[in-house]
N, C-alpha and C positions, 0 to 999 in steps of 0.2 A: 504494500500500500504506500502511496506517496505521502510524504510528510511535508505539509505546507507550512513553512515557518513564517512567511508573510505573503499576503495577497493584496496587492494594490493595483488599481487601474492607472495606466500612464499613457500619455498621448504620443510620446516620442521615442518609444523603444523600437529599434529597428534601423537606426541610422547607419549601420554597417551592412545592411542587406544588399547593397549594390556598390561595393567599393570599386569594382572594375569600371563602372561608368563615371565615377566621381561625383554622382548626384546622391544626396541624402534621400532615404526612403520617406514616403509620406507618413502621417500619423497612423499608426496601426491599431491603436486601442488594444494593445496586448496586455496580458496579465502576467506579471513576474511571479515566479514561484521557484521553489527548490525541487528539482526532479530527482526522484530516488529510483534507481534501477533495481532489478531483482537481485543483483549482486550486493546491494547495499551502498553502492557508490551514489554520491549526491552531487549534483551540479546545478548552477543557476540556469534557468530556462524561461521561456516565455510561451504562454498559451495565446493563440490567436484564432480568428475565424473570419470568414468572408462569405458573401452570399452569391449564389448563381441560380439561374433558372433551372428547374428540373428538366424541362424540354424546351430548348432554344427555338424550336420550330413553332412553338405555340405561344402567341403573344399574351395569352392569359395564364401561362404556366405559373404554378406556385414556385416559391423560392426555397432553395435548400441552403442550410448553413453548414459550410464545410469547416472542420476544425483541424488544427495542426499544433505541433509543438516546435518552437524554434530554439535551437541551440546556437548561441552567438559564436561567431568566428573567434579564433584566437587572436591575440593582439598582433597587429601587423598584417593579417590576412586581408586580401582585397579582391578575391575572386568572386565569381558568380555563386549564388546560393545553390546548394546541392539538395535536391528533393528525393527522398526515399519513397519508392513505389512498391508496396507490398504485393505479394502474389495472391493466388487463390483461383479466381477473383473472390474477394471477400476479406482478405487479411487487413488487419489494422496497423497502419504505420506507427501510430503512437504506442501500441502495445509492443511492437518489435523494437522500438527505441529503448525500451526497458529490459529487453530480453538478453539472450546470450550475444546478440549483435551490438549491444551497447558500446563496446570498445571501438567498433568500426564507425559508429555515429560520431564518437569523439575524435577519431583520427581524421575524418573528413573536415573537421573544423580548421585544419591547417590551411584550407583553401578558401574558406568563406563560411557564411552561416549554413547550418544544416537543418533541413525542414523534414520532420516526420509528419507526413500528411495522412489523414484518414480520408481516403477517397469517398466519393458519394456512395452512400449506402453501407459504409463500413465504420466500425469503431464508434467514436463520438459523433460521426457524421451520419449515422444510421438513424433515420426517423420513421421508416416504414415498418409496420408490424409484420412479424412472421405470420405466414398464412398456414394454418392447420386445416387441411381439407377433411371432407367426410369419408375419404377413401382410405381403406386399409388393405393390407395383404394378409390373407389367412394362412399363417405358417403352420397351422395344425394339419394341413393337407398339402399334397404336391400341387403346384400351380404351374401352368404352362408359361413359356416366355411371352407368348402373345397376350395372355391375360395380365401378366405382370406389367408389360409395357402399356396396355390399355388403361390399367388402373392409374399409372403415373401420368399418362396424358390427360385423363379425366381430372385428376387432382390439379394439374397445372391450369387447365381451363377454369376450374373453380377459383383458383388463386388469382388469375388475371382479372376475373370479374370482381373478386373481393377487393383487390387493390384499387380498381377503378371506383368502386363504391366508397372507398376511403379517401377519394380525391388524390390518389397517387397514380402517376402516369408511368406505366411500364416501359413506354417508348423512351423515357429519359435515361434508362440504364443501358448505355452503350459506350464502347471505348471512345467513339468520336466525341461524345459529351464529356468524357473524362479528359480528353485532350484539350478541349475548350476550357475545362476547369483549370488545367495547368497554366494556360495562358492568363486566366483570370487571377490565379495565384501570383504569377510573375508580376502582373500589373499592381496587384495589392502590395507586393513587397517593394515595388519601385525598382525592379531589376530589369536590366536590358536583356539578359539571358539567364537561363537556368542550366545547371548540371543535373542530369538524371541518373539515378542509381536504382536499378530494379532487378527483380528476380522472378522467374516464371511468368505469371500473368503481368507482373510489373515490367518485364521485358517486352511483352506484347504491347502494353500501353506506351512504352518508350519508343518502340518501332513505329507505332502509329503517330506519335508526336514528331518523330523525325520526318515522317512522310508529309505531315500537314503543315509543320511550322519549324523547319530546322534552322531558320534564320534567328530564332529565339532560343536556340540550344547551343551550349558551349561544348561540353564533353559528356559522354555517356558510358556508364559501366553497367553491363547486363550479364546475368548468370542464368544458366538453365533456360535457354532462350526458347520462347514459344512464338513462332512466326505468325504473321497475320492470317495465314491459311492453315494454321496448325492447332487450332483449338481442339479439334477432334483428332486423336492420334492414330497413326497407321498401325494396325495390329501386327504386321510383319516386323516392324521395328521393335515392338514390345517383345516379340518372340526372340529377336536377335539379342535383346538385352539379357534375356534369361540365359542365352548361350554364353555371353560374357560373364554373367554372374557365376555360372557353373565353372567356367575356366578359372576365375579368381578364387573361388572356394577350393578347387582342387589343387591350385598352385600354391596355396598357403602351406607353409611348413607345418602348421598345426593341424592340417587336414589329413595327415597320414592315417590310413586305415578308415577314413571317412569319405572316400571319394564318392561323388554322386553326380549322375547325369540329371541335371535339373529338369530338362525338357521331358525326358522319359518318365521321371518321377511324377511330374505334374499330370502328364497324360494318363498314367496308370491310375492315379487317385481320382481324376475326373471320370474316367471310364467306370470305376467302382461306384462313384456317386450317381452316375447315369443309370447304372443297373439297379442300385439299391441306395437311395438317399438315407442319410444318418438321422436318427431321432436323438435330439439333444434334450437334456433336462435343464431348463433355465428357471431360476427363481424370479417370481414377480414381486410386486411391492409388498405382498403379504407373506413373502418367503415360501409360498407354496409352489413346488416345482411345476413348470409348464412344459409340456412336450412340444417341440418345434421340429418340423421336418426340414432338414438342411440338405438342399439340392446342389447339384453341380454349379448352377448359376450363382448361388450364394457364396460358394467357395471362390468362384471367379471374381465376384464383387469384393470379397474380403481381400483377395490377393491384390486387386487393383488399388485398394486403399493402403497396402503395406509395402509396395515395391519401390518407393521413392529413393530410399537410402540404404546401401548395402550393409552398413554396420549397425543399423538400427532394426527396423521392423522386417526388412527383407530377409535377414538371417533367421529371425524368429518365424517368419512365414515358412521357410524351408523346413524348419524343425516341425512345424505343424504338418506339413506334407509327409515328412518322414514317419511321423507317428501314425498318421492315417494309413500310410502304406503298410504299416505293421498291424493295422486293425485297432489302433488305440486312439479314441476320440476325446480323451480327457483334456488334452491341451487345447484342442479346438473348442471344447465346451467352455473352458475357462475364458478364452478370448471372446467367444460369442456372448458370454454373460456380461463381460465388461465393455465390449466395443461395438456390438450390433444392437440396433433398436428394432428388433424383430417384432412385428405385430402392432407397432405404434401407428397412428394416423400419418399419412404421407403429408409432409410439410415442406415449404419452400421459403427461403429468404430471397427477396426480390433482386438484390444486387448480383449475387453469384449466378443465379439461373438465367437472368435476362442478359447479362453481359456476354455469357457464352453463346446464348441463342442469337444475339445480335451479331457477334463475330462470325458465327455460323460456319458453313463449309461450302466449297464449290461443288457443283454437280458431279464433276469428274472425280474429285477426291471422295465424295460420298459413295459413289459406285465402287471405287477401289476399296474403301473401308468395308463396305458390305460384303464384297467378294472375299477379302482376306479374312473376315470374321468367321467365315464358315468353318475353317479348320484352325483358327488361331487359339493359342493356349488360353487366353482370357476372353475369347469370343468378342462381342461388341461392348463389354461392360467396363472397359477402362474409363470411358466417359459416358455420362448419362445423356449428354446433349443430343446425340444423333437421334435417339428415339423420342426426344421431346420436341424436335423441330416441327413436326407435323401438327402439334397441338398449339403452336404459337406462330401462325403465318403472319407475314407483314412486318416482322421486326428485323429481318436480315439486312445487314448493311450493304450486301452486294459484293460482287467480284471485284469491283474497282477498289473497295476498301481492302480486300485481301491480296491485291497485287503487291509485289515486292517493293519496299521503300527504296528511294534513291537519295543519297546524301553524301556530302563530303565531310561531315562532322566526325571528329575522332571518337571511335567506339571501341571499347574493350569488351571482348566476349570471353566469358569463363565457362568451360565445359568440363563435366565430370564423365569419365569413361563408364561409370556404373550408375549413371542417372537413370532411374526407372520410370520417370515421367516424361522427360524430354530427352532427345537423343542427339549425339554429336553430329550425325549426318543431317539431321533436321536443323540443328543450329546453323550449320554451314549454308544450307539452302535459304534459311530465313534472312540472312544478311548479305546475300549475293549482290544486291544493288548498292551496298554501302562501300564506298571507295576508299575509306580511311579506317579500316577495321584492323584491330590487333587481337589475335586469338591466343588463348592460353589454355592448356589442357591440365586437368588435375587427375592423375591416374588413381584409380580406385575411389574417386570422388563420386558422390551421389547427386541428388537434386538440390540439397541445401549445402552450398559450397562456402558461403561466408563463414569465417571463423574455424574452418576445418584444419587450417594450418597457418602459422604466422607468415609463411611465405606468400600465401594468397593475399593477405593484407598488405605486405610489402610490395607486391606486384601492382595492386590497385593504387597505392600511394605513388609509386614510380610513374604509372600512367598519368595520374592526375598532375604530376609535376612536369609532364611533357616528354618523358622518356619513352623510347620505343621498347615495348615489352613483348612484342609479337614473337611467338615461337617458344617462349619460356614454358617449362613444364614443372609440375609439382607432383610428388608421389607421396601418398599417405598410406597408412596401414591397410592391407587387403582384408576383406572379411574372412571370417573363419567360423567353422562349426564347432570349435572347441569352446 
């Protein structure tokens, strides 16, 4: 919890927000306070907010209040403000500022102010209620994939109507609106340009900003890149990830005697679940065990949620598969009890679901994904968006939005070889139109690359100082089943 030692409104906090232009920032009406990170570190910071239309195409649109925390630049710094763009979509920038990434927020102060932004619909900027639909999935019996999809589509249709009844415009939740929000933030800060620092969906937003207004961008640092036509992932590349994960596990010195062919293991377990789904015993709120039928689809969905990082849940996922291969469901039962909301009404948060639907997928890529899904390890379940698109027509931003951005701005791309959510080949394709890109590979790195090694932070700082870091490599510990 933050400790607020003093809270006063001031009209002139922000005078260093644009040292590069030599012009003082306007009155920001920020609130000064002492920010406490999860580590216990305390620094002076400023809370601020600005207003934007929910839907700029609607002259009668309601206004959103977007919140941020500003960490002032170190003495002598005169560069553009750096804005952190969280992933998800749906992550809170202000939350991540206090997380394990806090030291990197502090390091960026070498170059100018650092802004932890809660994008529209996230963190302190979230003002749309969660929609809990009337639709549920009856996990006491087997359910077909078609019925599962139909229930979620019906739930989304309900939620779209619910939000409109609440005077909330679902059309306002798109990456292009968030790009316009960034420009509004830039003007609010009185800055000529912004540095962008994003990960996953935050990279998606950064690429869109480069495409729409690169004249107002200074430098960009992006990790685990999600291209503008990569919201829905290619199943074949997820399968290839499992091959790399298998190689890494088997190459580890600690894996002696525990060699495993991950792809064949997963296929064996899925085949067993196809023939005979498992009955799990989950405790409900009254602690009375409830029988749940756990099908292959649910295992694929669980795997989709656990594969991002090799040294965290992905390793635990393989342990679940190994236990199921032996006929032991106890570990799965434990994870299902803690991590799956089986049987609850289907619900949606507006920002994550509508951002992904708006970014959408090109027709050719959608056909490729559907074709690959037929034999893919995780089927179509890595992303929910593909089967929700038909329930929300009219929100897609179109193929022009998804075309590759073109820019000369300096961009640092950080890629992990064991990233289970986005993949190096996809990273390379996403930035093909960027003519001043520097790429760095983190061997054995997963989806969350910031803070995995001091070397990664050093590379980012060198790039921000104007050094050429292209081609540098970092190696971190490989995953192990020990």
